[in-house]
N, C-alpha and C positions, 0 to 999 in steps of 0.2 A: 353491515360489515362489523364482524368481531374483532375487537384487541383484545391480546391475552398477551399475560410474560410467557416469557422462556421456558420452556424444558429443556432438558439434557435430550432427547430423543430428536430434536429440530433445528440439531446444526447443518446435517445434511440436508434436511428441506431450504434452510437460507442460502447453501453454498449452490445447490439446485439454481434456486432462484438468482442467485449471484451471476450463473451461468447463461441461464435464459436470457437475462437482462442484457448481461454483452456483448453475447453472439447475436442480441438481435441489432446491433449497428453500433456498439460502444467499447469493441472490443482497445481503442487506442486511449484511452484514459483507467484513470485511480479507480475506488481498488479495486487491483487485479484481486481473482481468487486466493492465490498468497497471501496478499496485503491485509487482506480480508482477515481470513484466519490467525496470523498475529498481533490485528489488532484486539480480538476477540481473545486468545490466548494469552496477552501480555499486555491489553490496555485499559481492557474494562473489571474495572476494580469492585462491579457489584453488579453480578450476572443478576439477580435474582431484580433486580432493578432499572438498571441502566441496559437491556436487550429489550426490546418490543417484537411482539409479529401483531400482525392485522390478515383473520381470514375472511373468504368470501361464506357465501349462504352453504354453499357444497363442500366447505373445509378447503377449498384450494387457497394456500398461499399466496397474497396479495401483493405484501409488501412488511420489508422486517427493520429496521433499527437498531443503530447500538449507538450509545453512550462511551466514550474514550479519552484518557489522557496518558501520560506518558509519566507519570508520578501519580502514584495517590494524594498526595499535599498540595497538588493544583488546584487553582479555582479557575481553571478552562476546560471547556468541555468538547472536543468534536462530534458531529453529529455524523452515519454513514445512516444512508437511505439507500434502501433495493425495493424496487418495483418491478411486479409480474409487466412484461413491453402487453399482454394484450389485454390485461384489465384496467381498465378507464374510468374506474368510480372518480364523478369528478371532485367528491369532497377527499378523498383518499392524502394527497399530499398536505392538503393541509391538516389533519387529523396526524397524521406524522410529528409535525412540526409543533402544532400543539403540542401533543404530549411531552416532545422535546423541554417544551420552555415551561411545559407547569411540572418536568422532573425536576429540571434545574432551577425552577423557583423554591421548591421543594428544599431542596439541596443548601440554598442561600438562605433558605429560613432557616433551617436548621444547624449549619457552620454560620451565622453570622458573619456570612462574607458576599462579595459582590462575584459574582460571575461572568464570565464570558465565553458565550457559546459560538462553536464556528461552524458553517455548512460551507461546501463548493454547491455549485449551479451545478444543476442536473443536464447529462448529455440530451437528455430528449428533453426536448422542448424550454429550453433554455431559456429564452426572454420570455415565457411563461413561469419557469419559475423562478426568477430573479423577483419577476412584476410579484409572485407568491411570498419570498423571503423579504420584500422591501414591507410590502404589506404585513407583513407581522413582526416591523420595526428591527428587520436586519439590515445592516449597510453596507458596502463594500471596503473590506479592510484596505489601511493605507499605509504599513508595511512590506509591501512587495509582494510576491506574487510567486505563482510555480510557472518551471517551465517543460516543454516536454519535447524530447530529442528522440529524431529516430533513423533506419540506415536500413535499407535493403540487403539483404543476404542473398546474393545470387552467383557467388563464387567460394568456393574453399577460401579462409582464410590461412596467410602466410604467419606463421607464431612468429614472436620476437624472440631474438637473444638476446639472452640474460647474463648479468655479469660474473663471470667465474666462480662456481661454489654456490649460486643459487640453485633453490631446485623448487619447480611447480610440480604443485600436484593435489590431488580429489584432498578433501580434510579426509581424517580418518579418527575412527571412533574414541583412539587414544589423544589424540591431539583437541578433543571437544570443550575441556575444563582450560585449557590453556588460548585457546581461541574465544571462550567467552570475556578472557580477563581483556584481551587484546582488541576486544569488540568496543569500536568507539563510537556506537549510533547506541542510542536509548537501549537500556536492556532488553532481555527477551527473558523468557522464564526456559532454561534447562530443559524442561519437557517438551519445550517447544522447538526446541532446535534440533533434536537429538532425531523428531521427526521431520524437520525438515531432512536433516543428513540422512534418512532412509527412504526417503522418499524418492520415484524416479523419474519425477519433473522438477526436482529442487538440487539445484548444484553448487558443493562451493568449490570453490581452489584456493588454495593458498600457495606462497612462497618462504621457503624456508633459507633465511640466511646461514653463511658456510658454519656458521658454528648451533646451528640450529634453531635458532629462534624466529618466531613464527613474525615475519618483515613483514608482508602486504597478503589481502586478501580483496576475492571480490564471488559473491554471491548472485546466480541466475536463475532464471523459473519459467516456465510454462503451464500451458494447462491441455489438457489432449482432450478433455471432454469440450472446452470451449473451441478446440479446433475442429471438433468434428462435426460442431453445429453452427460454423460459419470458416467462410472461404480464406480471411485473414490470419495467418496464421504467426502470430506477434508471439515473439518471446524476451524477455527483460533480463537487465539488468537492475538489481534488486540493491547492490549495494558494492561498493568498492570502497577501500582505504588501504593506506599504506602506511604504517608506524613513521612519525617525527624521522629516528635515526638514519632510514631508508630512503628520503625523499632522494628524489633526483637521480634514481637506480632505472628507470625505464619499468618499473614492476608494476605500477597499476595498468600501462598500456599495457604488456604481456597479458595483464589478468584478464583485462577487454578484450583481447584478441581471442584466447582463450576461451573467456566465455562465450565467445561469438559465436566461434567453430564448434562447440558444444551443442550449440544451438538451433546451428545450421543443421548439424547431424539427426538433430531429433525431427528435423523437419521446419523448423524455422523459416518462413521466408520472409521478416522482417524484424528487428531489434529495437524496444524503444525502452526509454527511461525517464524518469521524471528528478529531478534538481530546483532549486533555488535561482530565482533569477539574478541573484547576487553573488551567486559563486563563480564568479569568475577563473579559480583558478580549474575545477571541475568542469566547468561547459570549454575552458580550453582542453586537456585530457580528450573530452568527447569529441572535439572539434576532428582534433588529431588523427584518431582513429576512425573519423570519418564519418560522424553521426550528424546530423544539421538538428535546426529546429522545426519543430514538428506543432509547435500549440503553446499555449498560456491558459491559465488558470486563476482566477480571484476568488480569495474566502469573503464571505461574507459573516459579518458578525453581531451580534444584540448583547446588550449588557442585560445584567438581569440584577437587582440588586432590594431582595427582601428583606435582609439583614435588618433592617431598625423597625 
């Protein structure tokens, strides 16, 4: 198995690998195709060193991995791993973890800081992967976990009634800078946001207040390629937020329902999202629009201190 660094022509191959893995039975877990692209575009700060590929003797992509963090100054890395579902090289999962540990150890030495390395167990052979993580010095995190929620899409979704003067509409190019300014999650690059805006598989809806202020927004997505390869046609709610001045107007609920109906019209038969276990206001919203608990996942972490 050959390990090598990323080159610009590899991006499509990595996405194809991700779709192959997900379509083999793991479409209900992160990272989605669009989440993976967000991480690559806006969370990987050193592509030369923090993205790696593994190829078999025939040059087929067997695995890829990337190390990401929300801001470049953080001393925390998360590892995303993707494996070809039909290539079962026994030492490959360990090799990917060894690369991630070596890379973060080198960063710890270079920056003279302690680094936390995090990874979520793979859904494929999850018990085996947890044992591997633990053998490599990872332990389950103690600060909470992620919750998945889902809902079938079997009938048209009735839209919510907005307060007088509020307007729900797709995000337009001319509103993009305003949208980025209002965006309450970790920032993404404008180039990435623009690419999302023009993709037929990614949709933004916004609500404007009577004075034109952007009051709330939702982002939702699907992967036609994934749907083609798998019978589960899952659509995702990626982000939803209401600006503080507009809470308790039912805006987030209206946006969620608009996202559901949009995805249903595209062909989705199930809607999913991920949130934190302790985000009770968000979970209350999601339950109100008909979603229910669909699973949980715990992060595994390894502390690396080679700074002395």
